[in-house]
N, C-alpha and C positions, 0 to 999 in steps of 0.2 A: 357886387354883392358877395358876402362871405358864405361859404358852403361848409356844412359839417352834417353829421348824421341827424342831429337834433333839429337843426334849422330846415334841412331838406324834408324831414318828416312833417314839420309844422306847416310849411308852405305847400305841401302836397296832400294836406288833409282832405279826406273824402268821408262823408257820413255813410255808415254802413247800416242798411235796413234789412239785410238778409244774412243770417248766421247759420253755421253748421250746428247740428243737433248735439252739442256737447257743452258742458258747463265748465267754469273755471276750476283749476286745481287749487288745492289748499295753499301751495306756495304762491300762486298767482294772486289769490285773495289776500294773503298776508302781505304781499308786496304792495298791493293797492291800499290796504289799510295803513301801512306804514308811511307811504307817500302822503296820504291824507293827513296823518298825524303830524307830519313835519312841515306842513304848509305854513307860510307866514300868517301871522294873526295880529289883528289890531289890539294894542295895549296888552298883549299876552292874555286876552280874555278867553281865547279858544271857544268862540261862540258858534261852532258848527258841529254837526253830527252826521254820520253816514249810516243809512239803513239798507241792508241787503235783504231784498224780498225773496223769501224761500217758500212760503205757503202757496200751493197751487190755486186755491180758491181766492186768496188775496190778489195773486197775480192776475187772475181773470177779471176781478172787479176793477183793478187798476187799468187793465187793457180796455175795458168797456168805457171807463171814464175818459181815457186818453183818445179813444176811437182810432187806435192804430194797431193793426193786427200783429206787428212785430214786438209790441211792448209786452214783456213778460213771457215771450215765447222762447225760441232758442237762445242760448246764452244765459246771461245773468242780468238781473234788474236791480239797480240801486237808486235810492232817493237821497238827495243832498238837502239837509235840513238846517235852517236857522234855529239855533238852540240857545235860548236864554233861560230855559227852565233849570238847567243844571246849576248855573251860577246863582239863580234866585234861591235854589234849595241850599246852596252853600251858605249864603247870607242868612237865610231863615234859620237853619239848624245851628248856626253860630251866634244867634241872638240879635241879628241885625234886621232892619226893615228892607224892603225891596230896592230902596235907593232909586237909581235911574234906569232900571231894567225895562220899564214900561215906556221909555221915551223913543221918539223917532231917531234921535242921534244914535242911541245904542243899537237900535234895530238895523240902521244902515251899516254900522260897523260889523254887526253879525252877518249881514248880507254880503259885505266885502269878504269876510272870512270864508263864507260858504262858496262864493263864486271863485275865489282863488283856489280853494281846495278842489273844486270841480275841474278846473283847467289843469291843475297839477296831476290829478288822477287820470284825466283824459290823455295827457302827454305820456304818462307811464303805460297806459293801455296800449297805445300805438307803438311804443318802444319795445313792447314784448311781442310784436307781430299780430296783435289783436286789433279789432275794430270796435267802433262805438257810434251811437247816434244820441245827441242830446234830446231830452224830452221836456220841452217847455209846456207840453200838454198836461203835465201834472197840475197845472193851475187852471185848466179849463173849467173845472167844477170844484172850486176850492173847499166848500163846506163838505161835500160828499167825499172828497179826497182825505180831508182831515179825519172824518169818521172811519174811512176804510183803513187808514194807517194807524188809527187809535193813538193819536199824538196828544201829549199833555199841553196845558196852557204854556204860553211863551215859547212855542215852537211853531215852525211853518215850513212846509216843503217848498223849495225854491226851484230845483231842477231834478229831473230824473236822468238816468243814463242806462242804455241797454248796451251790454258789452258781450263780445264773443269772438269766435273764430270767423272771419269774413267768408261768406259764400257768394260774393259778387264782387265785381270790379267796376264800380261806377266811374264815369268821366269826372275830371276836375272841373268844378263849376267856376266860371270866370267872375272875379271880384271887381268892384269899382277901381278904376285907375287911382294910383296913389295921390295924384294932385287934387282929388276930391275928398280925401279922407285924412291925409297927413300934412300938417302945416308947420312951417318953420317960423317961430317967433310970435305969430299972431294968426287968428282964425281968418280965413279968406271969406268975406261976406259977398264977394262979387260972383255969385253963382248964377249961371244961365243954363236952363234945362236943355237948350239946344246943343250945349257942349257934350251932352251924353249921347248924341246921335250914333257915334261910332261904337260906344259901349253897348248901346241897345242892339246894334246889329250883331255884335259878338254874342250877346246873350240869346238873341233869336236863333242864331246858328246853332248854339249849344243845345237849346231845347229841341230843335228840329232834327239834330243828328244823334242825340244821346240814345242809349240802348233801351231805356224804359220810360214810360209816361211821356212820350214825345208829343209836342204840341207847338203851336205858334204863340210865342210869348216874348216879352221883353221886360227889362227892369222897370222902366217908367210906366209900362202898362200895369205891372203888379202894384206899384205905389199908388196909382190913380184908380185902382180897382177895389174889389170887395174887401181886401185885407184892412184898408183904412177908411172905407166908406162908413158913414154913420149907421150903426146897428147895435143892438143890445146883446150882450153875452153874459154868461155867469161870471166871467172874469171881472165884470163891472162891480161885483160884490167883494172884490179883494180888500178894499179899505175896511168894509164892515167885518169881514172875516178876520182881518188882522186885529181889529179892536176886540172881537170876541175871544181871541187868543191872548188878550192882555198886552198886545204889541201896539206901539205908536199911539198911545192913549192921549198924548199931547197934540196929536195931529187932527185938527177939526176939519 
């Protein structure tokens, strides 16, 4: 395997959930904005926007919706947004109809833009000696989040990120072995759960020995547990909320 500072940083990524009580400098913010700006974009549509949350009351509301105490606390909170509103307005103000902006195809292209931008910014964060934690919980209560962020139609929050100076050193979480996730030439359909026995033991040891939230757990136990068991959540409303935002209207 090839090693350099970028690769070593990526393969040793650890999510940080405790930050020192300081915010990013102007130079750090400008750097992250510029990295966001220069991310690859499908068809040069630039269908993503980045929202830096600065209002204390808004941070508290977002924290409550995410139900994670580190959200909006120490450090800085950002929301990555699928943004088709801007391009709709360009078309509208120049005398054109909405065209394809309401289609699932264009939404997925905007989603790709937004996720690429997230990872670009995340890599830049760690390159500056900072830490971050991704916040998929911004979609736990989609309607309430849209109201809290006061977003216009044709936009949707995809991911949040809490960024700051790390105030913890978590252990590296063991990932699935490469033979289960990376394939040469064709997808390997001959999967046998028994082949995960050794990996399950590695994960169990990790949870048993880590510094915080120690427990007896394994990968297959998580997959067969509450995370994927049948239950209703506000996330089940995501298709409806997308439609209310004027997105994916051809998706029935």
